[in-house]
C-alpha positions as CSV (number, residue, x, y, z in Angstrom):
1,M,0.1,0.1,0.0
2,K,2.7,2.3,0.8
3,L,4.8,1.8,-2.8
4,S,1.2,2.5,-4.4
5,F,0.7,5.5,-2.5
6,A,3.7,6.8,-3.2
7,S,3.7,6.2,-7.0
8,S,0.5,7.9,-7.1
9,A,1.7,10.7,-5.2
10,I,4.7,11.4,-8.0
11,S,2.4,11.1,-10.9
12,L,0.3,13.5,-9.2
13,A,3.1,15.9,-8.7
14,V,4.0,15.3,-12.1
15,Y,0.4,16.3,-13.6
16,L,0.7,19.4,-11.2
17,H,4.1,20.7,-12.7
18,G,2.4,20.4,-16.2
19,C,-0.6,22.4,-15.4
20,H,1.5,25.2,-13.7
21,A,4.2,25.4,-16.5
22,F,2.8,28.2,-18.2
23,S,1.6,30.0,-15.7
24,P,2.4,33.7,-15.9
25,S,2.9,34.6,-12.3
26,R,5.8,33.3,-12.1
27,S,8.4,35.8,-12.2
28,T,11.2,33.8,-14.0
29,R,10.6,33.0,-17.9
30,S,12.1,31.7,-21.2
31,V,10.4,32.5,-24.5
32,V,9.5,29.2,-26.6
33,S,8.1,29.2,-30.2
34,S,4.5,26.7,-30.2
35,S,3.4,25.1,-33.2
36,L,0.1,25.7,-32.0
37,S,0.3,30.1,-32.0
38,S,2.5,32.4,-34.0
39,S,2.6,34.5,-31.4
40,P,5.3,33.3,-28.1
41,Q,4.2,31.9,-25.2
42,V,6.1,32.6,-21.8
43,V,7.0,29.5,-19.7
44,D,9.3,28.6,-16.5
45,P,12.4,27.0,-17.0
46,P,13.3,23.8,-14.9
47,I,13.6,24.5,-11.5
48,A,16.9,22.5,-10.0
49,K,16.4,21.2,-6.8
50,S,19.1,22.6,-4.5
51,E,21.4,20.1,-2.7
52,E,19.5,20.9,0.9
53,D,16.1,20.4,-1.1
54,E,16.8,16.8,-2.1
55,K,17.8,15.7,1.3
56,S,15.2,14.0,3.8
57,L,14.0,15.3,6.3
58,T,16.1,13.5,9.1
59,Q,19.5,14.3,7.1
60,R,19.0,17.8,7.2
61,I,17.8,17.8,11.2
62,M,20.9,15.7,11.9
63,E,23.1,17.5,9.8
64,K,22.5,20.4,11.9
65,T,22.9,18.6,15.1
66,S,26.3,18.8,17.0
67,A,28.5,16.0,16.6
68,A,30.5,16.6,19.9
69,G,30.1,14.1,22.8
70,Q,29.9,10.9,20.5
71,T,30.8,7.6,22.7
72,G,30.0,3.8,21.7
73,G,27.6,1.8,22.5
74,A,24.1,2.0,21.7
75,G,22.3,5.2,21.2
76,G,26.1,6.6,21.8
77,V,26.7,7.8,18.4
78,S,24.1,9.8,16.5
79,T,25.3,11.8,13.3
80,W,24.0,10.8,9.8
81,D,26.6,8.8,8.8
82,A,25.9,6.4,11.8
83,F,22.6,6.6,10.9
84,L,23.1,5.3,7.5
85,R,25.3,2.5,8.8
86,A,23.1,1.6,11.2
87,D,20.2,1.2,8.6
88,E,22.8,-0.9,6.3
89,N,23.6,-3.0,8.9
90,W,19.8,-3.4,9.9
91,S,18.8,-4.0,6.3
92,R,21.8,-7.0,6.1
93,L,20.3,-8.3,9.2
94,K,17.3,-8.9,7.7
95,S,18.3,-9.9,4.2
96,S,20.4,-12.9,6.0
97,K,19.1,-16.6,6.0
98,A,19.2,-18.3,9.2
99,F,21.0,-21.9,8.5
100,E,22.2,-24.5,10.4
101,Y,26.2,-25.1,11.1
102,D,27.4,-27.7,13.4
103,K,30.6,-26.5,15.3
104,T,31.1,-30.2,16.4
105,V,31.7,-31.8,13.0
106,L,35.4,-31.6,11.7
107,S,34.3,-30.7,8.2
108,A,35.1,-26.9,8.0
109,V,32.2,-26.4,4.9
110,Q,29.2,-27.9,5.8
111,N,26.5,-27.8,2.7
112,G,28.3,-24.9,1.2
113,V,28.2,-22.7,4.7
114,P,32.0,-21.5,5.9
115,P,33.0,-21.9,9.5
116,P,32.2,-18.9,11.5
117,P,35.0,-15.9,11.9
118,Q,37.1,-17.3,15.0
119,F,37.1,-14.2,17.3
120,V,37.5,-16.9,20.1
121,T,39.5,-19.9,20.0
122,D,40.3,-23.0,21.9
123,D,42.5,-24.4,19.1
124,G,46.1,-24.3,19.6
125,A,46.7,-24.3,16.0
126,S,44.6,-20.7,15.5
127,G,44.2,-17.4,17.0
128,N,47.5,-15.1,17.4
129,P,50.6,-17.2,18.1
130,R,51.9,-14.0,20.3
131,C,49.1,-15.1,22.9
132,W,49.9,-18.5,23.0
133,E,53.2,-17.8,23.5
134,K,52.4,-15.5,26.6
135,L,50.2,-18.1,28.1
136,R,52.9,-21.0,28.0
137,K,55.3,-18.5,29.3
138,Q,53.7,-17.7,32.2
139,A,52.7,-20.7,33.0
140,V,56.5,-22.2,32.3
141,D,58.0,-19.0,34.4
142,S,55.2,-20.0,37.1
143,T,54.4,-16.0,36.6
144,P,50.6,-15.1,37.6
145,L,48.8,-13.9,35.1
146,D,48.2,-10.4,34.4
147,Y,44.8,-10.0,35.4
148,D,42.1,-12.2,37.5
149,V,39.2,-10.8,35.2
150,T,39.9,-8.4,32.1
151,I,35.9,-6.9,31.3
152,C,35.7,-6.3,27.4
153,G,33.3,-3.3,26.9
154,G,33.6,-0.6,29.5
155,T,30.1,1.8,29.5
156,L,28.5,-0.7,31.7
157,G,31.2,-3.1,32.2
158,I,33.0,-0.3,34.8
159,F,30.2,-0.8,36.9
160,I,30.8,-4.8,37.3
161,A,34.5,-4.2,37.0
162,M,34.1,-1.8,40.3
163,A,32.3,-4.2,41.9
164,L,35.1,-6.9,41.4
165,Q,37.5,-4.9,42.4
166,L,36.2,-4.2,45.7
167,K,36.1,-7.8,46.1
168,G,39.6,-8.0,46.0
169,H,40.1,-8.7,42.2
170,N,42.8,-7.6,39.9
171,V,40.6,-6.5,37.2
172,A,41.0,-4.7,34.0
173,V,38.8,-3.0,31.5
174,L,39.2,-2.8,28.1
175,E,37.3,-0.1,25.6
176,A,37.9,0.4,22.0
177,G,37.7,4.1,22.1
178,K,37.7,6.7,25.7
179,L,35.6,5.6,27.9
180,R,33.3,7.9,28.4
181,G,29.3,8.3,29.2
182,R,27.1,9.9,26.3
183,E,25.4,13.0,26.5
184,Q,21.7,11.6,26.5
185,E,20.5,10.9,30.1
186,W,19.6,7.8,31.3
187,N,16.6,7.3,32.7
188,I,16.1,5.3,36.0
189,S,14.6,4.7,39.2
190,M,16.2,6.0,42.8
191,K,15.4,2.5,44.0
192,E,18.1,0.7,41.2
193,L,20.6,3.3,41.8
194,L,20.6,3.1,45.7
195,E,21.1,-1.5,44.9
196,L,24.4,0.3,43.6
197,V,25.0,2.4,46.7
198,E,24.4,-0.8,48.5
199,L,27.6,-2.6,46.9
200,G,29.6,0.3,47.1
201,V,29.7,0.5,43.3
202,L,28.2,4.6,43.4
203,T,28.5,6.8,46.5
204,G,25.5,9.0,47.7
205,E,27.9,11.6,46.2
206,D,28.0,10.3,42.8
207,I,24.0,10.2,42.7
208,D,23.8,13.7,43.7
209,M,26.3,14.7,40.9
210,A,24.8,12.4,38.3
211,V,20.7,13.5,38.5
212,K,20.3,16.1,36.4
213,T,16.6,15.8,36.5
214,E,14.0,14.5,38.6
215,F,10.0,14.0,38.3
216,P,7.0,12.6,40.0
217,G,6.9,9.4,37.8
218,C,5.3,8.1,34.5
219,R,2.1,7.5,32.8
220,S,1.2,4.5,31.1
221,G,-1.3,4.7,28.1
222,F,-2.8,2.5,25.3
223,K,-5.5,4.6,23.3
224,N,-6.9,4.0,19.5
225,S,-6.9,8.1,19.0
226,E,-5.0,10.9,20.9
227,V,-7.4,11.8,24.0
228,T,-5.7,13.2,27.1
229,P,-6.9,13.5,29.5
230,L,-8.8,10.3,29.7
231,E,-11.0,8.7,31.8
232,G,-12.8,5.3,32.7
233,G,-11.7,2.1,31.3
234,Y,-11.3,0.8,27.8
235,F,-15.2,0.0,27.8
236,D,-16.3,2.8,29.3
237,N,-15.1,5.3,26.9
238,G,-14.2,3.8,23.7
239,V,-11.1,4.4,23.2
240,G,-8.2,3.0,26.1
241,Y,-6.6,3.6,29.5
242,E,-3.9,5.4,31.2
243,C,-2.3,5.3,34.4
244,F,0.3,7.0,36.6
245,T,2.7,5.1,38.3
246,P,4.9,7.0,40.5
247,N,8.8,6.7,41.4
248,V,9.5,4.3,38.1
249,L,12.0,5.7,35.5
250,N,11.9,9.4,36.9
251,L,15.6,10.1,37.5
252,G,17.5,11.6,34.5
253,I,21.1,10.9,35.3
254,S,24.3,11.6,33.1
255,P,26.1,9.0,32.0
256,S,29.3,11.0,31.6
257,V,29.3,12.4,35.4
258,L,28.5,8.6,36.8
259,I,31.0,6.5,34.4
260,E,33.3,9.3,34.9
261,N,33.3,9.2,38.5
262,V,33.3,5.7,39.1
263,S,36.3,5.0,36.6
264,E,38.1,7.3,39.4
265,R,37.5,5.5,41.8
266,F,38.6,2.2,40.1
267,R,41.5,3.5,39.3
268,A,42.5,4.5,42.4
269,A,41.3,1.2,44.4
270,G,43.9,-0.4,42.0
271,G,42.0,-1.1,38.8
272,V,43.2,-0.6,35.2
273,I,41.6,0.7,31.9
274,F,43.0,0.3,28.6
275,E,41.4,2.9,26.3
276,G,41.8,2.9,22.6
277,T,42.2,-0.4,22.6
278,P,40.0,-2.6,20.5
279,L,40.0,-6.3,21.1
280,K,41.3,-8.5,18.3
281,G,40.6,-12.0,19.4
282,I,40.5,-14.0,22.6
283,V,42.4,-17.6,22.7
284,V,41.5,-19.7,25.7
285,S,43.5,-22.8,27.3
286,E,41.0,-24.5,29.8
287,S,44.2,-25.1,31.9
288,L,46.2,-21.9,31.6
289,G,43.9,-19.0,30.7
290,A,42.9,-16.7,28.5
291,A,44.6,-14.3,26.3
292,L,43.5,-11.0,24.7
293,D,44.8,-10.1,21.3
294,V,45.4,-6.4,21.4
295,G,46.7,-5.6,18.2
296,E,50.4,-6.3,16.9
297,E,51.6,-3.4,18.2
298,K,50.8,-4.1,22.2
299,D,51.6,-7.2,24.3
300,P,48.7,-9.6,24.8
301,I,46.8,-9.2,27.9
302,T,46.5,-12.7,30.1
303,S,43.5,-13.3,32.5
304,R,41.9,-15.8,34.4
305,L,38.5,-14.8,33.4
306,V,36.9,-12.5,30.5
307,L,33.5,-10.6,30.9
308,D,32.2,-10.3,27.6
309,C,30.3,-6.6,27.9
310,M,30.2,-5.6,24.3
311,G,26.5,-5.0,24.2
312,N,24.1,-6.9,21.5
313,A,26.9,-6.5,18.7
314,S,29.3,-8.2,20.6
315,P,31.7,-10.1,18.2
316,I,32.3,-13.1,20.5
317,S,28.4,-13.4,21.1
318,R,28.0,-13.0,17.3
319,Q,30.5,-16.0,16.8
320,Q,28.2,-18.2,19.2
321,R,24.9,-17.1,17.7
322,Y,26.4,-17.6,13.8
323,G,23.4,-18.4,11.9
324,K,20.7,-17.9,14.0
325,Q,18.5,-14.7,13.3
326,P,17.1,-12.7,16.1
327,D,13.7,-14.6,17.4
328,G,12.6,-10.5,17.8
329,I,13.3,-7.0,17.3
330,C,12.8,-4.1,19.1
331,A,13.3,-1.2,17.0
332,V,14.0,2.6,18.5
333,V,14.0,6.0,16.8
334,G,13.7,8.8,18.8
335,S,15.3,12.6,19.9
336,C,16.5,14.7,22.5
337,A,15.3,18.6,21.8
338,G,14.0,21.9,23.2
339,G,10.8,23.7,22.1
340,F,8.0,21.5,23.7
341,D,5.6,23.2,26.2
342,A,7.4,23.7,29.2
343,E,4.6,23.9,31.7
344,S,3.3,20.8,30.9
345,N,6.9,19.1,30.7
346,L,6.1,17.4,34.2
347,L,5.8,14.1,33.7
348,G,7.5,10.9,31.8
349,D,5.4,8.4,29.7
350,I,7.1,4.9,29.8
351,I,4.9,3.2,27.6
352,Y,2.0,4.9,25.3
353,T,0.3,4.1,22.1
354,N,-2.0,7.0,20.9
355,Q,-3.3,5.0,17.4
356,E,-4.2,1.5,16.0
357,I,-2.0,-1.1,14.9
358,Q,-0.5,0.8,11.5
359,D,-0.9,-1.2,8.3
360,K,2.6,-0.5,6.4
361,G,1.8,-2.7,3.4
362,P,4.9,-4.5,2.6
363,N,6.4,-3.5,5.4
364,G,3.8,-5.6,7.6
365,Q,1.7,-4.0,10.3
366,L,3.1,-2.6,13.2
367,Q,2.0,-1.1,16.8
368,Y,3.9,2.4,17.7
369,F,4.8,2.9,20.9
370,W,5.8,6.3,22.6
371,E,8.4,7.0,25.5
372,A,9.1,10.2,26.6
373,F,11.2,12.1,29.6
374,P,11.6,15.6,30.7
375,V,14.9,16.9,30.7
376,G,16.2,19.5,33.4
377,I,13.8,19.5,36.0
378,G,13.3,19.2,39.6
379,R,17.6,19.3,40.4
380,N,20.1,22.0,40.6
381,G,17.0,24.7,41.0
382,M,15.4,23.8,37.9
383,E,11.9,24.1,39.2
384,P,9.3,22.1,37.2
385,G,7.4,23.6,34.4
386,T,10.6,25.9,33.3
387,S,12.4,23.6,31.2
388,D,11.1,23.0,27.3
389,V,13.6,19.9,26.7
390,K,12.4,16.6,26.2
391,T,13.7,13.0,25.1
392,T,10.8,11.2,23.1
393,Y,11.1,7.7,21.7
394,M,9.1,5.8,19.2
395,F,9.4,1.8,19.1
396,T,8.3,-1.1,17.6
397,Y,8.5,-4.6,18.4
398,M,8.8,-6.8,15.4
399,D,10.6,-9.9,13.8
400,A,13.6,-9.8,11.4
401,S,11.5,-10.5,8.3
402,E,13.3,-8.9,5.0
403,G,10.1,-6.9,4.3
404,R,10.3,-5.1,7.6
405,P,10.9,-1.5,7.2
406,S,14.1,0.8,7.3
407,L,15.5,2.9,10.0
408,S,14.7,5.4,7.8
409,T,11.1,4.8,7.0
410,L,10.7,4.4,11.1
411,M,12.1,7.9,10.9
412,D,10.0,9.0,8.9
413,D,7.3,8.0,10.9
414,Y,8.5,9.1,14.2
415,W,8.9,12.9,12.6
416,K,5.7,12.5,11.1
417,Q,3.4,11.2,14.3
418,L,5.4,13.5,16.7
419,P,3.4,16.8,16.5
420,I,0.1,14.1,17.4
421,Y,1.8,13.0,20.1
422,Q,3.1,16.2,21.4
423,P,0.5,18.8,20.0
424,S,2.5,21.4,21.3
425,I,4.9,21.3,18.0
426,T,3.2,21.8,14.8
427,D,6.5,21.6,12.5
428,V,9.0,19.3,13.9
429,E,11.7,21.4,11.7
430,T,11.1,24.6,13.0
431,D,9.5,24.3,16.3
432,L,12.2,21.9,17.7
433,D,15.6,22.6,18.8
434,V,16.9,18.9,17.9
435,K,20.2,18.2,20.4
436,R,20.5,14.7,19.4
437,V,18.7,12.4,17.1
438,L,18.7,8.5,18.5
439,F,18.3,5.6,17.0
440,A,19.1,1.9,17.1
441,Y,17.3,-1.8,16.7
442,F,18.2,-4.6,19.5
443,P,18.0,-8.1,19.0
444,T,16.5,-10.3,21.0
445,Y,17.0,-14.4,21.0
446,K,15.0,-17.2,23.4
447,D,18.0,-18.6,24.1
448,S,18.7,-16.0,26.7
449,P,20.7,-15.5,29.0
450,L,23.7,-17.2,26.9
451,Q,25.3,-20.2,28.3
452,P,29.5,-20.1,27.6
453,E,30.7,-21.8,24.4
454,Y,34.0,-21.9,25.9
455,S,35.5,-21.9,29.4
456,R,37.1,-18.9,31.0
457,I,34.6,-16.3,29.0
458,L,31.0,-15.3,30.3
459,A,28.7,-13.1,28.8
460,V,26.9,-10.4,31.0
461,G,24.5,-7.6,30.5
462,D,23.3,-6.8,26.9
463,A,25.7,-9.2,25.4
464,S,23.9,-12.2,27.5
465,G,20.5,-11.4,27.0
466,I,19.6,-10.7,30.4
467,Q,17.6,-8.0,30.2
468,S,13.7,-8.5,29.0
469,P,12.7,-8.2,25.4
470,L,10.5,-5.8,25.9
471,S,13.4,-3.2,27.4
472,F,15.9,-1.6,24.9
473,G,18.5,-0.4,27.8
474,G,20.5,-2.7,29.8
475,F,21.0,-0.4,32.8
476,G,18.3,-2.0,34.6
477,A,18.8,-5.3,34.5
478,L,22.5,-4.7,35.3
479,T,21.5,-2.7,38.9
480,R,19.2,-5.8,39.2
481,H,21.8,-8.8,38.8
482,L,25.1,-7.1,39.8
483,E,25.4,-8.4,43.2
484,R,24.2,-11.8,42.3
485,I,26.6,-11.8,39.3
486,S,29.7,-10.4,41.1
487,G,29.2,-12.4,44.1
488,A,28.9,-15.7,41.8
489,I,32.4,-14.8,39.9
490,T,33.8,-13.9,42.8
491,E,33.2,-18.1,44.0
492,A,34.2,-19.3,40.6
493,L,37.8,-17.2,40.4
494,E,38.1,-18.4,44.4
495,S,37.1,-22.2,43.8
496,D,38.7,-22.3,40.5
497,L,35.5,-23.5,38.6
498,L,35.9,-21.4,35.3
499,H,34.8,-24.3,33.2
500,K,32.1,-23.4,30.6
501,D,29.5,-25.8,32.5
502,D,30.5,-23.8,36.0
503,L,30.1,-20.7,34.7
504,G,26.9,-21.4,32.8
505,E,25.6,-21.7,36.3
506,I,25.7,-18.0,36.5
507,N,23.7,-17.4,33.0
508,A,20.7,-19.9,34.3
509,Y,17.5,-20.4,32.4
510,T,15.1,-18.0,34.4
511,P,11.6,-19.1,33.7
512,N,10.3,-15.3,33.9
513,L,12.5,-13.5,31.4
514,S,11.4,-16.4,28.9
515,A,7.6,-16.1,29.7
516,A,8.1,-12.0,29.1
517,W,8.8,-13.5,25.3
518,M,4.8,-14.2,25.3
519,F,4.6,-9.8,25.9
520,Q,6.6,-9.1,22.9
521,K,4.6,-11.8,20.6
522,A,1.5,-10.1,21.9
523,M,2.5,-6.7,20.9
524,S,4.0,-7.2,17.8
525,V,2.4,-8.8,14.3
526,R,3.6,-11.0,12.3
527,M,4.4,-10.8,8.6
528,G,1.4,-11.8,6.3
529,Q,-0.9,-11.9,9.8
530,K,-3.4,-9.4,9.2
531,V,-5.4,-8.0,12.8
532,D,-7.9,-6.1,14.4
533,P,-5.9,-2.7,14.2
534,K,-7.1,-2.1,17.8
535,F,-6.2,-5.9,19.1
536,V,-3.1,-4.0,21.0
537,N,-4.5,-1.4,22.5
538,R,-7.7,-3.6,23.6
539,L,-5.2,-6.1,25.0
540,L,-2.8,-3.8,27.2
541,A,-5.3,-1.2,27.8
542,T,-7.4,-4.3,29.8
543,N,-4.4,-5.7,31.5
544,F,-2.9,-2.4,32.7
545,D,-6.6,-1.2,34.1
546,V,-6.4,-4.7,36.0
547,M,-2.9,-4.3,37.4
548,D,-3.7,-0.5,38.3
549,N,-6.7,-1.3,40.5
550,M,-4.3,-4.5,42.1
551,G,-1.9,-1.7,43.3
552,E,1.5,-0.9,43.0
553,K,3.0,-4.4,44.1
554,T,1.8,-5.7,41.1
555,M,2.5,-2.7,39.0
556,M,5.9,-1.8,40.5
557,P,7.7,-5.0,39.5
558,F,6.4,-5.2,36.1
559,M,7.2,-1.8,35.0
560,Q,10.5,-2.5,36.1
561,D,11.0,-5.6,34.1
562,V,10.4,-8.2,36.8
563,V,7.7,-10.7,36.2
564,R,6.4,-12.9,39.3
565,I,3.6,-15.2,39.7
566,D,1.4,-13.4,41.9
567,G,1.0,-10.1,40.0
568,L,1.0,-12.2,36.8
569,A,-1.7,-14.5,37.7
570,G,-4.0,-12.3,39.3
571,S,-3.8,-9.9,36.7
572,L,-4.4,-12.6,34.1
573,A,-7.3,-14.0,35.9
574,R,-9.0,-10.5,36.2
575,S,-8.2,-9.5,32.5
576,F,-10.3,-12.6,31.8
577,V,-13.1,-12.2,33.5
578,A,-12.7,-7.9,32.2
579,D,-13.3,-9.1,28.8
580,P,-14.0,-13.0,28.7
581,T,-14.5,-12.7,25.0
582,F,-10.9,-11.4,23.8
583,M,-9.1,-15.0,25.0
584,P,-10.1,-16.3,21.7
585,Q,-8.7,-13.8,19.6
586,I,-5.6,-13.7,22.0
587,V,-4.8,-17.5,21.5
588,L,-5.2,-16.9,17.4
589,H,-2.7,-14.1,17.6
590,V,0.1,-15.6,19.7
591,G,-0.5,-19.2,17.8
592,I,-0.9,-22.5,20.4
593,P,2.6,-23.7,20.1
594,T,3.9,-20.2,21.2
595,L,0.8,-19.9,23.8
596,V,1.9,-24.3,25.1
597,E,5.4,-22.9,25.4
598,W,4.5,-19.7,27.6
599,L,2.3,-22.1,29.9
600,G,5.4,-24.2,30.3
601,H,7.4,-21.1,31.5
602,V,4.7,-19.7,33.7
603,S,4.4,-23.2,35.5
604,M,8.3,-23.1,36.3
605,I,7.9,-19.8,37.6
606,T,5.1,-21.7,40.0
607,L,7.7,-24.0,40.7
608,Y,10.5,-21.4,41.1
609,T,8.7,-19.7,43.9
610,A,7.9,-22.8,45.6
611,L,11.7,-23.8,45.4
612,H,12.9,-20.3,46.5
613,N,10.6,-20.3,49.8
614,L,12.7,-23.5,50.7
615,S,15.8,-21.7,50.1
616,P,16.0,-20.5,53.7
617,V,15.8,-24.3,55.0
618,L,18.7,-25.3,52.7
619,E,20.7,-22.1,53.3
620,P,22.6,-23.4,56.2
621,F,23.4,-27.1,54.7
622,V,24.9,-25.2,51.6
623,D,26.7,-23.0,53.8
624,N,28.0,-26.3,55.7
625,M,28.9,-27.8,52.5
626,E,32.6,-28.8,52.3
627,N,32.6,-29.7,48.6
628,K,33.5,-26.6,46.8
629,K,31.8,-27.2,43.7
630,E,28.6,-28.5,45.4
631,K,28.6,-25.5,47.6
632,Y,29.0,-23.2,44.1
633,L,26.2,-25.1,42.3
634,W,23.7,-24.9,45.1
635,K,24.3,-21.1,45.5
636,R,23.8,-21.1,42.3
637,R,20.5,-22.9,41.9
638,M,18.9,-21.0,44.7
639,E,19.7,-17.8,43.3
640,A,18.4,-19.3,39.6
641,W,15.3,-19.8,41.9
642,K,15.1,-16.5,43.4
643,F,15.8,-14.3,39.9
644,G,13.9,-16.5,38.1
645,S,10.7,-16.2,39.8
646,G,10.9,-12.3,40.6
647,N,11.5,-13.0,44.4
648,D,14.8,-10.3,44.1
649,Y,12.8,-7.6,43.7
650,K,12.5,-5.5,47.1
651,F,9.6,-3.8,47.9
652,D,9.6,-0.3,49.6
């Protein structure tokens, strides 16, 4: 439908240009002879388009924004060239096809498929010889390896590094560029920041320095059209439902301040940061250690354990997932800009819709969601109602089918829909002072968190897929899991349990994370599938109405990506009572296989909840175990029960 509309628009433009070609009102004219008349006629010459006119709206806006403050990681680079590269990468991902490759088979080429790039190897005949040489020399000389833990990727890795350094380990951080946070604020809750304070990773002074914005909380809303404010439930008003949740993602923190402070304290505690040090590869000896190739001009770095904090684009996880297509995609576009109405810029939106599912023709059907946060209020003397700066995101869930829209298409829709979402804006190009354009796509996999393929290497954070498939930011997931992960790594190092099977217990199956896949499935539409345009809004409006009435003990964990059986079972039962005729549509939408798989994960959440309740009885026996490995494994099991059931969530 979109392609036919575009061709019709072009035809119409050509027709109108022809109709006006002989207009005498034009100021610039030329004389041509006509076969129909002996008298001369006045026509316009062809008007050449300027280079600026031929640029897209997104390009014009991005080329006007500052290129300062660019960093690594998703959302860290916001130049036009970076946008084009991201769109090209997204196009390549969509056009790729899943294939099978058995790494246990000796044959390198299988059915015409070449082997994956060997970024990591445990084959002594592969990898950088200098890495193997240093490992063997240190073993022969009985020289300790350079570090206990080397963390690859510093933006979020610095927080893990600090936690481990405080536990007495010798830790290094590798960062390809300069280790610094981006200019764009991260939004988080105070509860999550205080968890880092409890670990000693942050101080109260760090928080005071880093928090630049504070507001009461966020709205959630699901509407078939833009009606604000909206009262009543979906079946009362025929539009949707909205509610307010206090103290969720209501702090805007400066990543640059936070990372600078933690980095300084990490160095002061004896930690080492290698900036401008791209990782070229890793060789692993199960008995000796790991050696990191950091280029021919630098000496390899040896380490007992390597942590992969390089995000969802990590070359380590990419090698491990060779031949696999993502099970889902969260695509995000947005901007941080001034020019919004300051007096109403008081609250955030955590998840919000104001239109039905959009039929994008050959690109499939998409439900667009919005998220928005005010910037520069509530702290440092900036009173609410004084800042016109706001960060707005438009995001959608989909698969990685080849026909899915480009980032350029999504960005065009963002600019087009933004004035509807934010009525104080009429023309985005003239009304907004765009400080930064934001864009990313986040691939998600059902086999998360990722199990190690090699000994002595463990993926953490976004590289492991520990974040919810509904989320497009890993900082909240990091704060939630940091105490567990740093403690487990410490035990693994102290007991020399660095085999991939032992490390795999740290990234154990968590049924509540797997159950969250059902929610992404319900909020997206498969290619070729046709659904009622109101489906997603009806589903979410009903569910949020129920959860809001159940109270904060149901709403707060869910809003922070924690699924618990008490809130889940209660909200499902009440949603069914509220809208019983909708259940067949839900089953048809997600499909029987997906529903059966989801019910299995829900059953495991129930089981993990029961097992977690037994943990206080088991803990004394586990603590007194003499076998270090058995003790380690039982502790990891109890952590899996706790986190996999959502019982790690601490209520105020």
